[in-house]
C-alpha positions in Angstrom: 54.4 33.4 -31.2 56.1 33.2 -27.9 56.2 30.2 -25.7 53.7 31.8 -23.3 51.4 32.7 -26.1 51.6 29.2 -27.5 50.7 27.8 -24.1 47.8 30.1 -23.7 46.5 29.3 -27.2 46.8 25.5 -26.6 45.0 26.0 -23.2 42.1 27.8 -24.8 41.8 25.1 -27.5 41.8 22.3 -24.9 39.1 24.2 -22.9 36.9 24.6 -25.9 37.2 20.9 -26.6 36.4 20.1 -23.0 33.3 22.4 -23.1 32.2 20.7 -26.3 32.7 17.2 -24.7 30.8 18.3 -21.6 28.0 19.8 -23.6 27.8 16.7 -25.8 27.8 14.5 -22.7 25.0 16.5 -21.1 23.0 16.3 -24.3 23.4 12.6 -24.6 22.5 12.2 -20.9 19.4 14.2 -21.5 18.4 12.2 -24.6 19.2 8.9 -22.7 17.1 10.0 -19.7 14.2 11.0 -21.9 14.4 7.8 -24.0 14.5 5.6 -20.8 12.0 7.5 -18.8 8.3 6.8 -18.3 5.6 8.7 -16.4 5.3 7.7 -12.8 3.7 9.1 -9.6 4.8 9.4 -6.0 2.8 9.1 -2.8 4.8 11.4 -0.5 4.5 10.6 3.2 1.1 11.9 4.4 0.3 14.2 1.6 -3.0 13.2 -0.1 -2.4 14.1 -3.7 0.1 12.1 -5.6 2.7 14.0 -7.6 3.7 13.2 -11.2 7.3 12.7 -12.3 9.4 10.2 -14.3 10.9 6.9 -13.6 14.4 6.3 -15.0 15.8 3.0 -13.9 15.1 2.7 -10.2 15.1 6.5 -9.6 12.2 8.9 -9.5 12.8 12.2 -11.2 10.7 15.1 -9.8 10.4 18.4 -11.7 12.1 21.2 -9.8 8.9 23.2 -10.1 7.0 20.6 -8.0 9.5 20.4 -5.1 7.5 23.1 -3.2 4.5 20.7 -3.2 6.6 18.5 -0.8 7.0 21.3 1.7 10.6 21.7 0.6 12.4 24.5 -1.1 14.7 24.3 -4.1 16.9 26.6 -6.0 19.5 26.2 -8.8 23.1 25.8 -7.7 26.2 24.7 -9.5 24.7 22.6 -12.3 22.4 21.1 -9.7 19.9 22.2 -7.0 20.1 23.4 -3.5 17.4 21.7 -1.4 16.2 22.7 2.0 14.1 19.8 3.5 13.3 18.5 6.9 15.6 21.0 8.6 18.5 20.0 6.4 20.3 21.7 3.5 22.1 19.9 0.7 23.0 20.1 -2.9 21.9 17.5 -5.4 22.6 17.0 -9.2 19.7 17.6 -11.6 18.7 15.9 -14.8 16.7 17.0 -17.9 13.7 15.0 -18.8 11.0 16.0 -21.3 12.4 19.6 -21.2 12.1 19.8 -17.4 14.8 20.1 -14.8 14.3 17.3 -12.3 15.9 16.2 -9.0 16.4 12.5 -8.1 13.8 12.3 -5.4 14.8 8.9 -4.0 18.4 10.2 -3.5 17.0 13.3 -1.8 14.8 11.3 0.5 17.7 9.1 1.4 19.7 12.2 2.4 17.0 13.3 5.0 16.8 9.7 6.4 13.5 8.8 4.7 12.4 5.6 3.1 11.2 5.0 -0.5 10.2 2.0 -2.4 8.4 1.2 -5.7 5.0 -0.5 -5.2 5.2 -4.1 -6.2 3.2 -5.3 -9.2 4.9 -3.6 -12.1 3.2 -0.2 -11.7 5.3 2.9 -11.4 4.1 4.3 -8.1 6.7 5.3 -5.5 5.8 5.3 -1.8 7.8 7.6 0.5 7.6 7.1 4.2 9.3 8.4 7.3 10.9 5.8 9.6 10.0 6.3 13.2 13.1 6.3 15.4 11.7 6.4 18.9 8.4 6.2 20.8 8.5 6.8 24.5 6.0 7.4 27.3 7.6 8.7 30.4 5.8 10.3 33.4 2.7 11.0 31.3 4.6 12.5 28.4 4.6 11.0 24.9 7.6 11.7 22.6 7.9 10.5 19.0 11.0 11.1 16.8 10.9 10.4 13.1 13.1 11.2 10.1 10.6 13.3 8.3 7.4 15.2 9.1 4.4 13.0 9.8 0.8 13.9 10.4 -0.4 13.2 14.0 -4.0 12.6 14.6 -5.5 12.0 18.1 -8.7 10.1 18.9 -10.1 9.3 22.3 -12.2 6.1 22.6 -14.3 6.0 25.7 -12.7 8.1 28.4 -9.3 6.5 28.9 -8.1 4.9 25.6 -6.1 7.2 23.3 -5.4 6.3 19.7 -2.6 8.3 18.0 -2.1 7.8 14.2 1.1 8.9 12.5 0.3 9.2 8.8 3.2 9.0 6.5 5.2 6.9 9.0 6.9 3.5 9.0 7.6 1.2 12.0 10.9 -0.6 11.5 13.0 -3.1 13.4 15.2 -0.3 14.6 12.2 1.7 16.1 12.9 2.0 19.9 9.8 1.8 22.0 10.1 2.8 25.7 6.7 2.4 27.3 4.9 0.1 29.7 2.6 -2.8 28.7 -0.4 -0.6 28.5 1.0 1.0 25.3 1.1 -0.7 21.9 2.8 0.5 18.7 2.2 -1.1 15.4 2.1 -0.6 11.6 -1.6 -0.1 11.3 -1.7 0.5 7.6 1.0 0.5 4.8 1.8 4.1 5.6 0.4 4.6 9.1 1.9 3.9 12.5 -0.7 3.6 15.3 0.0 4.1 19.0 -2.7 3.0 21.4 -2.5 4.0 25.1 -4.7 2.5 27.7 -4.6 5.0 30.6 -5.8 4.7 34.2 -6.9 8.4 34.1 -8.9 10.7 31.9 -6.3 12.5 29.7 -6.4 16.1 28.8 -5.6 15.9 25.1 -6.4 17.9 21.9 -8.5 15.8 19.5 -8.1 15.7 15.8 -5.0 16.6 13.8 -2.4 18.2 16.2 0.9 18.2 14.3 2.8 17.9 11.1 6.2 17.5 12.4 9.1 15.0 12.8 9.2 15.6 16.5 6.0 15.1 18.5 5.5 15.8 22.2 2.1 15.3 23.9 1.5 15.7 27.6 -0.9 12.9 28.6 -1.1 13.7 32.2 -4.5 14.7 33.6 -5.2 18.3 34.6 -4.4 19.0 38.2 -7.5 19.1 40.3 -7.9 22.5 41.8 -9.5 22.8 45.2 -12.9 24.3 45.0 -13.4 27.6 46.7 -16.2 27.5 49.2 -18.0 30.8 49.4 -19.7 31.9 52.5 -23.5 31.9 51.8 -25.3 35.1 52.1 -28.5 35.0 54.1 -31.6 34.7 51.9 -34.7 36.4 53.2 -36.8 34.2 50.9 -37.1 30.7 52.1 -38.5 28.2 49.6 -41.3 25.9 50.6 -40.5 22.3 51.5 -42.4 20.9 48.6 -40.9 23.3 46.0 -37.6 22.1 44.4 -34.9 24.9 44.1 -34.9 26.5 40.7 -31.9 25.6 38.6 -30.8 26.8 35.1 -31.4 23.8 32.9 -28.2 24.3 30.9 -26.1 24.5 34.1 -27.8 21.4 35.4 -26.9 19.4 32.3 -23.3 20.5 32.4 -23.1 19.6 36.0 -24.4 16.1 35.3 -22.2 15.6 32.3 -19.1 17.8 32.9 -16.9 16.1 30.3 -19.5 15.3 27.6 -19.2 17.2 24.3 -22.2 17.6 22.0 -22.1 14.8 19.4 -24.2 14.7 16.3 -26.3 11.5 16.2 -27.5 11.9 12.6 -25.8 10.3 9.6 -22.6 11.7 8.3 -22.2 12.9 4.7 -19.4 10.9 3.2 -16.9 13.2 1.5 -15.9 11.0 -1.4 -13.4 12.3 -4.0 -11.5 10.8 -6.9 -8.0 12.0 -6.1 -6.5 11.0 -9.5 -7.0 8.5 -12.3 -5.1 7.2 -15.2 -5.1 4.1 -17.5 -4.0 1.7 -14.8 -4.9 3.4 -11.4 -7.8 5.1 -9.7 -7.4 6.6 -6.2 -10.6 7.3 -4.2 -10.4 9.0 -0.9 -13.0 9.4 2.0 -11.7 12.1 4.3 -13.3 12.6 7.8 -13.1 15.5 10.2 -10.8 15.0 13.2 -12.4 12.6 15.7 -15.4 12.0 13.4 -14.7 8.3 12.7 -12.7 5.6 14.5 -13.2 2.3 12.8 -11.9 -0.1 10.2 -12.4 -0.6 6.5 -12.8 -4.0 4.9 -13.2 -4.9 1.2 -15.0 -7.8 -0.5 -16.0 -8.7 -4.1 -19.4 -10.4 -4.3 -19.1 -10.2 -8.1 -16.2 -9.6 -10.5 -17.1 -6.0 -11.2 -18.7 -5.2 -7.8 -16.6 -4.0 -4.9 -18.1 -3.5 -1.4 -16.3 -1.3 1.1 -17.5 -1.7 4.7 -16.8 1.1 7.1 -17.4 -0.1 10.7 -18.8 2.1 13.5 -20.2 4.6 11.0 -23.6 5.9 9.9 -22.8 7.5 6.6 -24.8 8.6 3.5 -23.8 10.1 0.2 -24.2 13.9 0.0 -27.2 15.1 -1.9 -24.9 17.0 -4.3 -22.6 14.0 -4.8 -21.5 13.7 -8.4 -19.3 10.8 -9.5 -16.7 11.6 -12.2 -14.7 8.5 -13.0 -14.2 6.2 -16.0 -13.3 3.2 -13.8 -16.2 3.5 -11.3 -19.6 3.5 -12.9 -21.8 3.9 -9.7 -21.5 4.3 -6.0 -24.3 3.6 -3.5 -24.3 3.6 0.3 -26.5 1.6 2.7 -26.6 1.0 6.5 -25.9 -2.5 7.8 -26.0 -2.8 11.6 -23.4 -0.4 13.0 -21.6 -0.2 9.6 -22.0 1.6 6.3 -21.4 -0.3 3.1 -20.3 1.5 0.0 -21.1 -0.5 -3.1 -19.0 0.3 -6.2 -20.0 -0.9 -9.6 -16.8 -1.0 -11.7 -16.4 -0.8 -15.4 -14.5 -4.0 -15.2 -12.8 -6.4 -12.7 -10.0 -4.6 -10.8 -7.7 -5.2 -7.9 -8.1 -3.1 -4.7 -5.7 -1.8 -2.1 -7.1 0.0 1.1 -5.2 2.3 3.4 -7.0 3.3 6.6 -6.1 6.1 9.1 -7.8 8.3 11.6 -8.5 10.9 8.9 -10.2 8.5 6.5 -9.8 5.8 3.9 -7.9 5.7 0.6 -9.0 3.1 -1.9 -6.6 2.4 -4.8 -8.0 0.5 -7.7 -5.5 -1.1 -10.0 -5.9 -2.7 -13.4 -3.7 -3.9 -16.2 -3.7 -2.0 -19.5 -6.9 -3.1 -21.1 -6.6 -5.5 -24.0 -10.2 -6.6 -24.1 -9.2 -10.0 -22.7 -7.0 -10.9 -25.7 -3.8 -12.8 -24.7 -2.1 -12.9 -28.0 1.2 -11.1 -27.9 1.7 -11.5 -24.1 4.8 -13.0 -22.7 4.3 -15.3 -19.7 7.0 -17.1 -17.8 5.8 -20.5 -16.5 7.7 -22.0 -13.6 7.3 -25.7 -12.8 8.4 -25.7 -9.2 11.4 -27.7 -7.9 13.0 -30.2 -10.3 16.3 -32.2 -10.5 17.8 -32.8 -7.1 15.0 -30.9 -5.4 12.1 -33.3 -5.3 9.7 -30.9 -3.4 7.0 -32.5 -1.3 6.7 -36.3 -1.4 4.0 -38.8 -0.4 3.3 -42.4 -1.2 6.3 -42.5 -3.5 5.0 -39.5 -5.6 7.3 -36.5 -6.0 6.0 -32.9 -6.3 8.5 -32.0 -9.0 6.9 -34.4 -11.5 3.4 -33.3 -10.9 4.4 -29.6 -11.3 6.0 -30.3 -14.7 3.0 -32.5 -15.7 0.5 -29.7 -14.9 2.7 -26.9 -16.3 2.7 -28.5 -19.8 -1.1 -28.5 -19.9 -1.0 -24.8 -19.0 1.7 -24.1 -21.6 -0.3 -25.7 -24.4 -3.4 -23.8 -23.5 -1.6 -20.5 -23.4 0.3 -20.9 -26.7 -3.1 -21.8 -28.3 -4.2 -18.2 -27.3 -1.1 -16.7 -29.0 0.9 -16.3 -25.8 4.7 -16.6 -25.9 5.4 -19.0 -23.0 8.9 -19.3 -21.5 9.3 -22.3 -19.3 11.9 -22.1 -16.4 12.3 -25.8 -17.0 10.9 -28.3 -19.4 12.6 -31.4 -18.1 13.8 -32.8 -14.8 16.4 -30.0 -14.2 16.8 -27.6 -11.4 17.1 -23.9 -12.1 18.3 -22.0 -9.1 15.6 -20.2 -7.2 16.8 -16.7 -8.1 17.2 -17.7 -11.8 13.5 -18.3 -12.2 12.3 -14.7 -11.6 15.5 -13.4 -13.3 14.5 -15.2 -16.5 11.1 -13.4 -16.3 12.8 -10.0 -15.7 15.3 -10.6 -18.5 12.5 -11.3 -21.0 10.3 -8.4 -19.7 7.5 -10.9 -19.2 4.0 -9.7 -18.6 3.1 -12.4 -16.1 5.0 -14.8 -13.9 3.2 -18.1 -12.9 4.6 -20.7 -10.6 3.0 -24.2 -10.3 3.4 -26.2 -7.1 1.9 -28.9 -5.0 1.2 -28.2 -1.3 2.0 -30.1 1.9 0.8 -29.6 5.5 2.6 -26.6 7.2 1.9 -24.3 4.3 -1.9 -24.9 4.2 -2.6 -25.8 7.8 -4.2 -28.9 9.3 -3.1 -32.5 9.2 -4.8 -33.7 6.0 -6.0 -30.5 4.3 -7.4 -30.5 0.8 -7.8 -27.8 -1.8 -6.2 -25.2 -4.0 -4.5 -22.0 -2.7 -3.2 -19.2 -4.9 -0.5 -17.0 -3.3 0.5 -13.5 -4.3 3.4 -11.4 -3.0 2.5 -9.3 0.0 1.7 -5.7 -0.6 1.0 -6.2 -4.4 -2.6 -5.3 -5.1 -2.3 -6.1 -8.7 -0.8 -9.6 -8.1 -3.6 -10.2 -5.6 -6.1 -9.3 -8.3 -4.4 -11.7 -10.7 -4.6 -14.4 -8.1 -8.3 -13.7 -7.5 -9.0 -14.0 -11.2 -7.3 -17.3 -11.6 -8.4 -18.9 -8.3 -12.1 -18.0 -9.0 -11.8 -20.0 -12.3 -10.0 -23.0 -10.8 -12.6 -23.6 -8.2 -15.4 -23.7 -10.9 -14.1 -27.1 -11.9 -15.1 -28.4 -8.5 -12.4 -31.0 -8.7 -10.7 -29.7 -5.5 -12.0 -27.4 -2.6 -11.3 -23.7 -2.6 -8.8 -22.6 0.0 -8.7 -19.0 -1.2 -6.2 -16.4 -2.2 -3.5 -15.6 0.4 -0.4 -13.4 0.8 2.9 -15.2 0.8 3.7 -13.1 3.9 1.6 -15.6 5.8 4.1 -18.3 5.0 7.5 -16.4 5.1 8.1 -12.9 6.5 9.9 -12.0 3.3 7.4 -13.8 1.0 8.3 -16.4 -1.7 11.6 -15.5 -3.5 10.2 -16.2 -7.0 7.4 -13.7 -6.4 9.5 -11.2 -4.4 12.3 -11.0 -7.1 10.0 -10.8 -10.1 9.3 -7.3 -11.5 5.9 -8.1 -13.0 2.6 -9.3 -11.5 2.8 -13.0 -10.5 1.3 -15.7 -8.5 2.2 -19.1 -7.1 -0.5 -21.7 -7.4 -0.5 -24.5 -4.8 -2.7 -26.8 -6.8 -3.5 -29.3 -4.1 -2.1 -31.4 -1.2 0.2 -34.3 -2.1 -0.4 -35.7 1.4 -4.1 -36.0 0.8 -4.9 -39.2 -1.1 -7.9 -37.7 -2.9 -5.9 -34.6 -3.9 -2.9 -36.7 -5.0 -5.1 -38.7 -7.3 -6.8 -35.7 -8.8 -3.5 -33.8 -9.4 -2.1 -36.6 -11.5 -5.2 -36.8 -13.7 -5.6 -35.5 -17.3 -9.0 -34.0 -16.2 -7.3 -31.7 -13.6 -4.5 -30.8 -16.0 -7.0 -29.6 -18.6 -9.2 -27.9 -16.0 -6.2 -26.0 -14.6 -5.1 -24.9 -18.0 -8.6 -23.7 -18.9 -8.9 -21.9 -15.6 -5.5 -20.0 -16.1 -6.6 -18.9 -19.6 -10.0 -17.7 -18.4 -8.5 -16.0 -15.3 -6.0 -14.1 -17.4 -8.8 -13.0 -19.8 -10.7 -11.6 -16.8 -7.5 -10.0 -15.5 -7.0 -8.3 -18.9 -10.5 -7.0 -19.1 -12.9 -9.5 -20.7 
């Protein structure tokens, strides 16, 4: 064998080995992806129906066959995929999960300038939004530039107020607004930017959905007034009598008296209610209105644990005669009129958390619930955080330090939970000081089911000079953590040892929320048990009676949370 032949032979052997290594690596990668993946869903900008895919780590893998549902196109290219999206073309690697070729959606969204984030609370729902770059109103022309396509809906209130909703959009600190004081731009809902213009003229605008685009241009200026042509009257041989009014076509007369009035239905509106999708932990219900049919707000309240009332303001709505409810989570829906509002009453199969998104095109209600366990707590892992400790005394009053009360109360809660079969992990069980970030990190490391942080309040976080009562905080935007807080708070106040100050978002205290809740990957709440500065609260917080009542309330609240 010649030197050249030996070289060629060795080259072919090396290439075969390389191909085997690559094939093995791809197979191992596929197996790893499949073993680490779990089913997830994505709410993509303004599109109403969530898409299913897989969560692997922090990435969302979308099957290639579903890319067209985003309004994108995809084709195989060089062990990856060629994507055409939002007027851009790029290549992206693919991965195999469950026998399907998938693209990393979060990476693709990042390439087109979009924003994506996992909904807080431990549930695998990805929200994709389009950042708005610029909103300007110049010489009667509105321009909006965004990274991705958004749905633009126009509503006119009265004659001179214009409301423009950008569904699928996100208002950021970098959004540039170039408009006068009569224009306001805000994040109206979690995924809707609202622009309100108060004009000094009657605009000539299309109503309803006008665009699905990343660049929007609307001319707000009024129509130019054309001079009326004055015709020379022809002599009429018939002169009407003085006491006879001139005959006028009734339709013409009405149009003359109301030149800009459009016919509006005054009867009740059939509410187009639909269950968009449902699984073990989530139910999404949508009410979609025709363009311009409803301009109002939606609020939610829970008069009972398994009753949810959705109030739609400025609406006279009824259930359609052929309405048929198909849902395992919602047992019954009724509608009734209350003043100028319509109240939808939902009877649920169990207590659930709720998250509402409102836009000009309707309302989306997301119901969230933990995996049902029938209220049994045995087998659960709960990280219990006694706030402050060590060098950090927390709030102080009359020589009493918060850190000591927190540990005192946490031990009662620990004992009650372990008696129910719960594995309780304390962030501290003595007068030590774990760093703030280490507390949620401990919960994440142990894949805890729940994170509970026990604190004592002080003025500034509860308002007033000598406030009194218990507040339970949840991390802003987390519907499931809010639900957890509602379950626990409703039990705490039954003891009647301290007043009820409600369940609140931690965003009302800090813009970024509390670090221990923000950094934990599971549902969690921070309980401000009472005010150390209030003499009555301070005495109650140090009592055995309150310690036992708090522990009993946490257990009962968790059982409600888990479906009892």
